[in-house]
Structure formats: C-alpha cells, structure tokens
C-alpha positions as CSV (number, residue, x, y, z in Angstrom):
1,X,10.2,5.9,34.5
2,X,9.2,6.1,30.8
3,X,9.3,9.7,29.5
4,X,6.2,10.7,27.6
5,X,6.2,13.7,25.3
6,X,3.7,15.5,23.1
7,X,3.9,17.8,20.1
8,X,5.1,21.3,20.6
9,X,3.5,24.3,18.9
10,X,6.4,24.8,16.5
11,X,5.6,21.4,14.9
12,X,2.6,22.8,12.9
13,X,2.2,22.3,9.2
14,X,3.3,25.8,8.5
15,X,6.6,25.3,10.3
16,X,7.8,22.8,7.7
17,X,9.1,20.4,10.4
18,X,6.1,18.2,11.2
19,X,7.2,15.1,13.1
20,X,10.9,14.6,12.9
21,X,11.7,16.6,16.0
22,X,9.8,14.2,18.3
23,X,10.0,10.8,16.7
24,X,13.2,8.8,16.6
25,X,15.4,8.5,13.5
26,X,16.1,4.8,13.7
27,X,15.7,3.8,10.0
28,X,18.7,3.5,7.6
29,X,19.0,3.7,3.9
30,X,19.0,-0.1,3.6
31,X,15.7,-0.2,5.5
32,X,14.0,2.4,3.2
33,X,15.3,0.7,0.1
34,X,13.8,-2.7,1.1
35,X,10.6,-1.1,2.3
36,X,10.2,0.6,-1.0
37,X,10.8,-2.7,-2.9
38,X,8.8,-5.0,-0.6
39,X,6.0,-2.6,0.4
40,X,3.8,-3.5,-2.5
41,X,4.9,-7.1,-2.8
42,X,2.2,-8.8,-0.7
43,X,-0.1,-11.8,-0.7
44,X,-2.1,-10.0,-3.4
45,X,0.7,-10.7,-5.9
46,X,1.4,-14.3,-4.8
47,X,-2.2,-15.4,-4.5
48,X,-4.7,-12.7,-5.3
49,X,-3.4,-12.1,-8.8
50,X,-4.8,-15.4,-9.7
51,X,-8.3,-13.9,-9.6
52,X,-7.2,-11.2,-12.0
53,X,-5.8,-13.8,-14.4
54,X,-9.0,-15.8,-14.2
55,X,-11.0,-12.6,-15.0
56,X,-8.9,-11.1,-17.8
57,X,-6.8,-14.0,-19.2
58,X,-3.4,-13.3,-20.8
59,X,-4.5,-9.6,-21.1
60,X,-3.7,-9.3,-17.4
61,X,-0.2,-8.4,-18.6
62,X,-1.5,-5.3,-20.2
63,X,-3.4,-4.4,-17.1
64,X,-0.3,-4.7,-15.0
65,X,1.7,-2.6,-17.5
66,X,-1.0,0.1,-17.2
67,X,-1.2,-0.2,-13.4
68,X,2.6,-0.3,-13.1
69,X,2.9,2.9,-15.2
70,X,0.4,4.6,-13.0
71,X,2.1,3.4,-9.8
72,X,5.5,4.6,-11.1
73,X,4.0,8.1,-11.7
74,X,2.4,8.2,-8.3
75,X,5.6,7.1,-6.6
76,X,7.6,9.7,-8.5
77,X,5.2,12.4,-7.3
78,X,5.4,11.2,-3.7
79,X,9.2,11.1,-4.0
80,X,9.4,14.6,-5.3
81,X,7.2,16.0,-2.5
82,X,8.8,13.9,0.3
83,X,12.4,14.6,-0.7
84,X,11.6,18.3,-0.7
85,X,9.7,18.3,2.5
86,X,9.9,15.0,4.4
87,X,7.2,14.4,7.0
88,X,5.7,11.5,8.9
89,X,2.3,12.6,7.5
90,X,3.7,12.5,4.0
91,X,1.1,13.2,1.3
92,X,-1.5,14.2,4.0
93,X,0.7,17.0,5.3
94,X,1.4,18.2,1.8
95,X,-2.2,18.1,0.8
96,X,-3.2,20.2,3.9
97,X,-0.5,22.7,3.0
98,X,-1.4,23.0,-0.7
99,X,-5.2,22.3,-0.9
100,X,-6.5,22.8,2.7
101,X,-7.4,20.9,5.8
102,X,-10.2,19.1,4.0
103,X,-7.7,17.4,1.7
104,X,-5.3,16.6,4.5
105,X,-8.0,15.0,6.6
106,X,-9.6,13.1,3.7
107,X,-6.4,11.6,2.4
108,X,-4.9,10.9,5.8
109,X,-7.9,9.2,7.5
110,X,-8.8,7.3,4.3
111,X,-5.3,6.0,4.2
112,X,-5.5,5.1,7.9
113,X,-8.8,3.2,7.4
114,X,-7.3,1.3,4.4
115,X,-4.2,0.2,6.4
116,X,-6.2,-0.8,9.5
117,X,-8.6,-2.8,7.4
118,X,-5.6,-4.4,5.7
119,X,-4.2,-5.4,9.1
120,X,-7.5,-7.2,9.8
121,X,-7.6,-9.0,6.5
122,X,-3.9,-10.0,6.6
123,X,-4.1,-11.2,10.2
124,X,-7.1,-13.3,9.4
125,X,-5.4,-14.9,6.5
126,X,-2.2,-15.5,8.4
127,X,-4.1,-17.1,11.3
128,X,-5.9,-19.4,8.9
129,X,-2.5,-20.6,7.4
130,X,-1.0,-21.2,10.9
131,X,-4.1,-23.1,12.0
132,X,-3.6,-25.6,9.2
133,X,-0.1,-26.2,10.4
134,X,-0.7,-26.0,14.1
135,X,-4.4,-26.9,14.6
136,X,-4.4,-27.1,18.4
137,X,-4.7,-23.2,18.4
138,X,-7.8,-21.9,16.5
139,X,-7.3,-19.4,13.7
140,X,-8.5,-16.5,15.8
141,X,-6.0,-17.5,18.5
142,X,-3.2,-17.1,16.0
143,X,-4.6,-13.8,14.9
144,X,-4.3,-12.6,18.5
145,X,-0.7,-13.9,18.7
146,X,0.3,-12.0,15.6
147,X,-1.5,-8.8,16.5
148,X,0.1,-8.8,20.0
149,X,3.6,-9.5,18.6
150,X,3.6,-6.8,16.0
151,X,1.9,-4.3,18.2
152,X,4.6,-4.9,20.8
153,X,7.4,-4.7,18.2
154,X,6.1,-1.4,16.9
155,X,5.8,0.0,20.5
156,X,9.5,-0.6,21.3
157,X,11.5,1.2,18.6
158,X,11.2,2.1,14.9
159,X,14.4,0.2,14.1
160,X,12.5,-3.0,15.0
161,X,9.9,-2.2,12.3
162,X,12.8,-1.5,9.9
163,X,14.6,-4.7,10.6
164,X,11.5,-6.9,10.3
165,X,10.6,-5.2,7.0
166,X,14.1,-5.5,5.7
167,X,14.2,-9.3,6.1
168,X,10.6,-9.8,5.1
169,X,11.1,-7.8,2.0
170,X,14.4,-9.7,1.3
171,X,12.5,-13.0,1.4
172,X,9.8,-11.7,-0.9
173,X,12.2,-10.2,-3.4
174,X,14.4,-13.3,-3.4
175,X,11.3,-15.4,-4.1
176,X,10.2,-13.3,-7.1
177,X,13.7,-13.3,-8.5
178,X,14.0,-17.1,-8.2
179,X,10.5,-17.4,-9.8
180,X,11.4,-15.2,-12.7
181,X,14.6,-17.2,-13.3
182,X,12.9,-20.6,-13.2
183,X,10.0,-19.2,-15.3
184,X,12.3,-18.0,-18.1
185,X,14.1,-21.3,-18.0
186,X,10.7,-23.0,-18.3
187,X,9.8,-20.8,-21.3
188,X,13.1,-21.7,-23.0
189,X,12.3,-25.4,-22.6
190,X,14.8,-26.3,-19.9
191,X,12.2,-28.2,-17.9
192,X,10.4,-29.8,-20.8
193,X,8.9,-28.7,-24.1
194,X,8.8,-24.9,-24.5
195,X,5.2,-23.6,-24.4
196,X,5.7,-21.0,-27.2
197,X,2.7,-18.8,-27.6
198,X,-0.1,-21.4,-27.4
199,X,-1.3,-20.3,-24.0
200,X,-1.2,-16.6,-25.1
201,X,-3.2,-17.1,-28.2
202,X,-5.2,-20.2,-27.4
203,X,-8.0,-20.8,-25.0
204,X,-10.1,-17.9,-26.4
205,X,-7.2,-15.7,-27.5
206,X,-5.3,-12.9,-25.7
207,X,-8.6,-11.1,-24.7
208,X,-10.7,-14.2,-23.9
209,X,-13.2,-12.4,-21.6
210,X,-13.4,-9.1,-23.5
211,X,-14.0,-5.7,-21.9
212,X,-15.9,-7.0,-19.0
213,X,-13.0,-9.3,-18.0
214,X,-10.5,-6.4,-18.3
215,X,-12.7,-4.2,-16.1
216,X,-12.9,-7.0,-13.4
217,X,-9.2,-7.6,-13.6
218,X,-8.4,-3.9,-13.4
219,X,-9.7,-3.5,-9.9
220,X,-7.8,-6.6,-8.7
221,X,-4.6,-5.3,-10.3
222,X,-4.8,-1.8,-8.8
223,X,-5.5,-3.0,-5.3
224,X,-2.3,-5.1,-5.5
225,X,-0.1,-2.0,-5.6
226,X,-1.6,-0.4,-2.4
227,X,1.1,0.2,0.2
228,X,3.8,1.9,-1.8
229,X,3.3,5.1,0.1
230,X,4.8,3.6,3.3
231,X,8.3,4.4,2.3
232,X,7.6,8.2,2.1
233,X,6.0,8.0,5.6
234,X,9.0,6.1,7.0
235,X,11.6,8.4,5.4
236,X,10.9,11.0,8.1
237,X,12.3,8.6,10.7
238,X,15.5,7.9,8.9
239,X,18.9,9.5,9.5
240,X,18.8,11.6,6.3
241,X,15.1,11.9,5.2
242,X,15.4,13.8,1.9
243,X,18.4,11.9,0.6
244,X,17.1,8.5,1.6
245,X,13.7,8.8,0.2
246,X,15.1,10.1,-3.1
247,X,17.4,7.1,-3.4
248,X,14.6,4.7,-2.4
249,X,12.2,6.0,-5.0
250,X,14.7,6.0,-7.8
251,X,15.8,2.4,-7.2
252,X,12.4,0.9,-6.5
253,X,10.1,2.3,-9.2
254,X,11.3,0.2,-12.2
255,X,12.0,-2.9,-10.1
256,X,8.4,-3.0,-8.8
257,X,7.1,-2.8,-12.4
258,X,9.5,-5.6,-13.5
259,X,8.5,-7.9,-10.6
260,X,4.8,-7.5,-11.3
261,X,4.8,-7.5,-15.1
262,X,7.5,-10.1,-15.4
263,X,5.7,-12.5,-13.0
264,X,2.4,-12.2,-14.8
265,X,4.1,-12.7,-18.2
266,X,5.7,-15.8,-17.0
267,X,2.5,-17.2,-15.6
268,X,0.3,-16.7,-18.6
269,X,3.0,-18.0,-20.9
270,X,3.5,-21.2,-19.0
271,X,0.0,-22.2,-17.9
272,X,-3.5,-21.8,-19.4
273,X,-5.2,-18.8,-18.0
274,X,-8.4,-20.8,-17.4
275,X,-6.6,-23.5,-15.4
276,X,-8.7,-23.7,-12.2
277,X,-5.6,-24.0,-10.1
278,X,-4.5,-20.5,-11.0
279,X,-7.3,-19.0,-9.0
280,X,-7.6,-21.6,-6.3
281,X,-4.0,-22.4,-5.5
282,X,-2.4,-19.3,-6.8
283,X,-0.4,-18.6,-10.0
284,X,3.0,-19.1,-8.4
285,X,2.2,-22.5,-7.0
286,X,0.6,-23.6,-10.3
287,X,3.8,-22.6,-12.3
288,X,6.2,-24.2,-9.8
289,X,4.2,-27.4,-9.8
290,X,4.3,-27.4,-13.6
291,X,8.1,-27.0,-13.6
292,X,8.4,-29.9,-11.1
293,X,9.8,-27.9,-8.2
294,X,9.5,-30.1,-5.1
295,X,7.1,-29.0,-2.3
296,X,6.1,-25.9,-4.4
297,X,2.8,-25.6,-2.4
298,X,4.5,-25.6,1.0
299,X,7.3,-23.2,-0.2
300,X,4.8,-20.7,-1.5
301,X,2.6,-21.0,1.6
302,X,5.5,-20.1,3.7
303,X,6.3,-17.1,1.4
304,X,2.6,-16.0,1.5
305,X,2.7,-16.2,5.3
306,X,5.8,-14.0,5.3
307,X,4.1,-11.6,2.9
308,X,1.0,-11.4,5.2
309,X,3.1,-10.8,8.3
310,X,5.2,-8.2,6.4
311,X,2.0,-6.3,5.4
312,X,0.7,-6.5,8.9
313,X,3.9,-5.0,10.3
314,X,4.0,-2.2,7.6
315,X,0.3,-1.4,8.0
316,X,0.5,-1.0,11.8
317,X,3.5,1.2,11.3
318,X,2.0,3.3,8.5
319,X,-1.4,3.7,10.2
320,X,0.1,4.7,13.5
321,X,2.4,7.4,12.0
322,X,-0.5,8.8,9.8
323,X,-2.8,9.0,12.9
324,X,0.0,10.6,14.9
325,X,0.5,13.3,12.2
326,X,-3.2,13.9,11.8
327,X,-3.9,14.5,15.5
328,X,-0.9,16.8,15.8
329,X,-2.5,19.0,13.1
330,X,-5.8,19.1,14.9
331,X,-7.4,16.4,12.8
332,X,-8.2,14.0,15.6
333,X,-8.2,13.3,19.3
334,X,-5.2,14.8,21.0
335,X,-4.5,11.8,23.2
336,X,-3.2,9.9,20.1
337,X,-0.2,12.4,20.0
338,X,1.5,10.9,23.0
339,X,5.0,9.8,22.2
340,X,7.1,7.4,24.4
341,X,10.8,6.9,23.7
342,X,10.5,8.3,20.1
343,X,7.4,6.0,19.3
344,X,3.8,7.3,19.0
345,X,2.6,4.6,21.4
346,X,-1.0,5.8,21.7
347,X,-1.4,5.8,17.9
348,X,0.1,2.4,17.6
349,X,-2.3,1.0,20.2
350,X,-5.3,2.7,18.6
351,X,-4.4,1.4,15.2
352,X,-4.0,-2.1,16.5
353,X,-7.2,-1.9,18.5
354,X,-9.2,-0.8,15.4
355,X,-7.6,-3.6,13.3
356,X,-8.4,-6.2,16.0
357,X,-12.0,-4.9,16.2
358,X,-12.2,-5.3,12.4
359,X,-11.1,-8.9,12.8
360,X,-13.9,-9.5,15.3
361,X,-16.3,-7.9,12.9
362,X,-15.1,-10.3,10.2
363,X,-16.0,-13.2,12.5
364,X,-19.4,-11.9,13.6
365,X,-20.6,-9.9,10.6
366,X,-18.4,-11.2,7.6
367,X,-20.9,-10.3,4.9
368,X,-22.1,-6.9,6.2
369,X,-19.8,-4.8,8.5
370,X,-16.5,-6.4,7.4
371,X,-17.5,-6.5,3.7
372,X,-18.4,-2.9,3.8
373,X,-15.1,-2.0,5.5
374,X,-13.1,-3.9,3.0
375,X,-15.0,-2.3,0.1
376,X,-14.2,1.2,1.5
377,X,-10.6,0.3,2.0
378,X,-10.3,-1.1,-1.5
379,X,-11.3,2.3,-2.9
380,X,-9.3,4.4,-0.5
381,X,-6.1,4.1,-2.4
382,X,-7.6,5.7,-5.5
383,X,-8.9,8.6,-3.3
384,X,-5.4,9.0,-1.9
385,X,-3.7,8.9,-5.3
386,X,-6.1,11.4,-6.8
387,X,-5.3,13.9,-4.0
388,X,-1.6,13.2,-4.4
389,X,-1.9,14.3,-8.1
390,X,-3.7,17.5,-7.2
391,X,-1.3,18.3,-4.4
392,X,1.8,17.7,-6.5
393,X,0.5,20.1,-9.2
394,X,0.3,22.9,-6.6
395,X,3.4,22.0,-4.6
396,X,5.7,21.8,-7.6
397,X,4.7,25.3,-8.7
398,X,5.3,26.6,-5.2
399,X,8.7,24.9,-4.9
400,X,9.8,26.3,-8.3
401,X,9.0,29.8,-7.1
402,X,10.2,29.6,-3.5
403,X,12.8,26.9,-3.1
404,X,13.9,25.2,-6.4
405,X,17.0,23.8,-4.6
406,X,14.7,21.4,-2.8
407,X,13.6,19.6,-6.0
408,X,16.2,16.8,-5.8
409,X,13.6,14.5,-7.3
410,X,11.5,15.8,-10.1
411,X,8.3,14.4,-11.5
412,X,8.7,13.3,-15.1
413,X,7.0,15.3,-17.9
414,X,5.4,17.8,-15.4
415,X,2.6,18.8,-15.5
416,X,1.4,16.5,-18.4
417,X,2.1,13.2,-16.8
418,X,0.6,14.3,-13.5
419,X,-2.6,15.2,-15.4
420,X,-2.4,11.9,-17.3
421,X,-2.2,10.0,-14.0
422,X,-5.2,11.9,-12.6
423,X,-7.2,11.2,-15.7
424,X,-6.4,7.5,-15.4
425,X,-7.6,7.4,-11.8
426,X,-10.9,9.1,-12.9
427,X,-11.1,6.5,-15.6
428,X,-10.8,3.7,-13.0
429,X,-13.6,5.3,-11.0
430,X,-15.7,5.4,-14.2
431,X,-15.1,1.7,-14.8
432,X,-16.2,0.9,-11.3
433,X,-19.4,2.9,-11.8
434,X,-20.3,0.7,-14.7
435,X,-20.9,-2.3,-12.5
436,X,-23.5,-2.8,-9.7
437,X,-20.8,-3.9,-7.2
438,X,-18.6,-1.1,-8.2
439,X,-21.4,1.5,-7.7
440,X,-22.1,0.2,-4.3
441,X,-18.4,0.4,-3.4
442,X,-18.2,4.0,-4.7
443,X,-21.3,5.0,-2.8
444,X,-19.9,3.8,0.5
445,X,-16.6,5.5,-0.2
446,X,-18.2,8.7,-1.3
447,X,-20.1,8.9,2.0
448,X,-16.9,8.5,4.1
449,X,-15.0,10.9,1.9
450,X,-17.8,13.5,2.2
451,X,-17.8,13.2,6.0
452,X,-14.0,13.6,6.3
453,X,-13.9,16.5,3.8
454,X,-16.7,18.3,5.7
455,X,-14.9,17.8,9.0
456,X,-11.7,19.1,7.5
457,X,-13.4,22.1,5.9
458,X,-15.0,23.1,9.2
459,X,-11.6,23.0,10.8
460,X,-10.2,25.1,8.0
461,X,-13.0,27.7,8.6
462,X,-12.3,27.8,12.4
463,X,-8.6,28.3,11.7
464,X,-9.4,31.2,9.4
465,X,-11.7,32.8,12.0
466,X,-9.0,32.5,14.7
467,X,-6.4,34.0,12.4
468,X,-8.5,37.0,11.5
469,X,-9.5,37.5,15.2
470,X,-5.9,37.5,16.2
C-alpha cells in the first residue's frame, strides 16, 4: 500500500525547515547545474526572440544586455537567500518570513499561475508541432499525451524530473553552443563573404524603430528569462541544498547572459533585422539557412519541441512544489499538502489539471479567457522579482545580524545593486503603462495581486490574533 503523509507542525515558516523533511532528496549537483543553465533557455529564445528583433532591430542586443544584467542580479539575490535558507517554497517562504503573509501569498500564487499558464501555452505549441509530423492525431490529442506523460513522470520520483531536465537542458545548451560557433565562423567569412557591420548600421540604423520599438522589444526580452527561479525551488530536494544551489547560481549566471546576448549579436550581424523570416521562421532557422546548414528548419523544429517539453516538465515541477509549500503555510487548501513517496502528488495533479483547463480555454475562448490568463502570467514574473528585491533587502540585514556564517553566496554591491534592480523593474512597469495593451495587462495583474495580497493580509491578522490570545 502506498504511504501518504502530510506536513507536521514543526515544518512551519518559523521553524526554518520548510519542506525538506517530507519531500525526497533525489536531485544531484549535475541536475541543478543543468536546470540552472537550461531553465531559461526555452522556445522564447529559439523562436519568440524573432518578434523582439522585428520590433527593436539590432538594438535588441542592448535590450538583452540590460535584461541579462537584471536577471543576473535577481538570480544572485535568489542564490543568496536559498543558499542561506533552502526551501521548496524558495522566495515565497523568504517573503513571508521577512515581509509578511501577504508577500508570501502574492509572490507564490502569482508564480504558480505563471507556471501553469506556461504549461498550457507550451503544451499547445508542442501539440501543433507534433501534429504537423504525425497528422493522424489532432493537436489537442498530442497535448493530452504530453500532459499525461509529464504528469505521470512528476508523480513517480523527483529524480525523473531531474533526469529529463538534465538531458533536455544538455540538448538546448549544445544547440546554442553550436549556433554560436557557426555564427562566429559566418561573421568571419568562412561560409561566404563576411557581413561586416552593414546589417548593424544599414536598414534604418542601429535604432531603426526608435523608442517605441525598444519598448515593444523590452517586454518580449524580459518574458524570455522567466523560469530561472526553478533552480532555487529544486535545490531543497537535492542532497546538499545550500552547497548545490550556491554552485549552480555561480556557474549559471554569466553563461545565461552569454547565450542570450551572444545569440542575438550573431543574428543581427548576419541577417537584416527586417527580414520577414526572422519573425516567421525564427532567428536561428534564418541564420542556419543563410549559412547553408542542411535541414536547418527540421533541426530547429526538433530543438524547439525539446525546449517546449523541457519547459512543460519544469513548470509542472515548479508549480507543484510552490503550491505544496503555500498550502503547508496555510495559504491554500490543505488537501494539496498530501505527499506520496516523497512527491507532493496532490499538488502535481492540481497543477496539471489547471494547465489542462487552460489548454481547453485556449481552444474555446482563445481571445478572451486564455488571452487574459497569458497577459497576467506575462506580468507575474515582474511582480515576483520586485518582491524578491524587497525580501532580499530585509533578509540580508537579518542574516548579517543573526547568522552571518550562512551567507555563503552574497549579493554584489549590496544594497545599491538590489535597489537598482528594483528601480529597473519599476521602470519596466512604467514602460508598460505607456501603451494601451500594457495598461490593460497591468490592470488585470493589479486585480489579481490585490486579491492575493488581501487574502494574505487577512491570514496575517488572524495569526496575530491567535498569537496574542495564546
């Protein structure tokens, strides 16, 4: 008979040991390192970045430099907090401890919503690709196959998630490295005449679409980095959480920036930014076709499918662990806290069910319900990052006073770079508010954030009343 367990009282936020005592520790250092590297390398880079290039032109490189710098700062903050106090709830647990229940609930459930919406979008895209190859099964049939497979794999053992992500990430990293090598050779003229700077300065110049294009490209650029937080969530289920997350963060930060910035620099140097194929076929396929690589389109379609499946797997994992942590802190229905053989089975099933419901919404109401959900999810990462900044400011001061020996990873230039990152996030919100679509997205996000924060605040008041009555 399968043994089912629930959280015990000692696993409260105040105890400092949140989830590790119940969940299994099946992840190794190699898993975390590849999760950190591959977690933000998704279909958004291989295909979606084409929309950013079409919007901003060669200046997309500057946007990726800025976004990459912000991501490195956020990841360093997450690394500092998670290495000091690893937890499956990661930044949500830390926010609750330092800022209150409202912050833990808001950041945690916004992140869960973002990941579940991502599962729906990625499953839909993967189903469409598979339908073109194997048309006897409709796209939604392939969606059901993928959802069932990754739900089952996440229900068995955390090491299955780790192994899938390790090899998925290895394929994505190998693809980018090969692309960068071929791209540099193309720039040097190995595959023909070297392009020089004509694509960087021609076709309207380096800033061909002006400030409006930069603003449009900014949102596309930022959304491509969502998912980096998964490694700090996964660290709690590794054999040595503090040590492993510290190593993963240190090795991944600069490599992620190189992959993104290097890829975009290669693309805009080799092909005109306004080539229609950059947006329709994707920048990677366009460059590989230019270099004469055989079957470039098929190769990249396979890689994109791998990236989509990898993101599905990671999002199911991350959303289930975040939901599990939230409900064990009184921030959701208790039945989601049930654990079977070291896996939060109820949370996995709930996350998959929500993701599949979103897929159905995308079929029935693609321009209303599904569009609204994706808009909220697209803004959720900025909400999470802003709370991460505020949390790290408080937690760092507390650790310096109470347990400086836990600071094995330290945020650079504290507190100035933390405040700089927070100001940059506020600046992105301001850019969004300048456009009608952005204002609509912000309004929907603000409504959800207000509801979550209010629920968390009410819980905080109830907890205070209970503490004073006792």
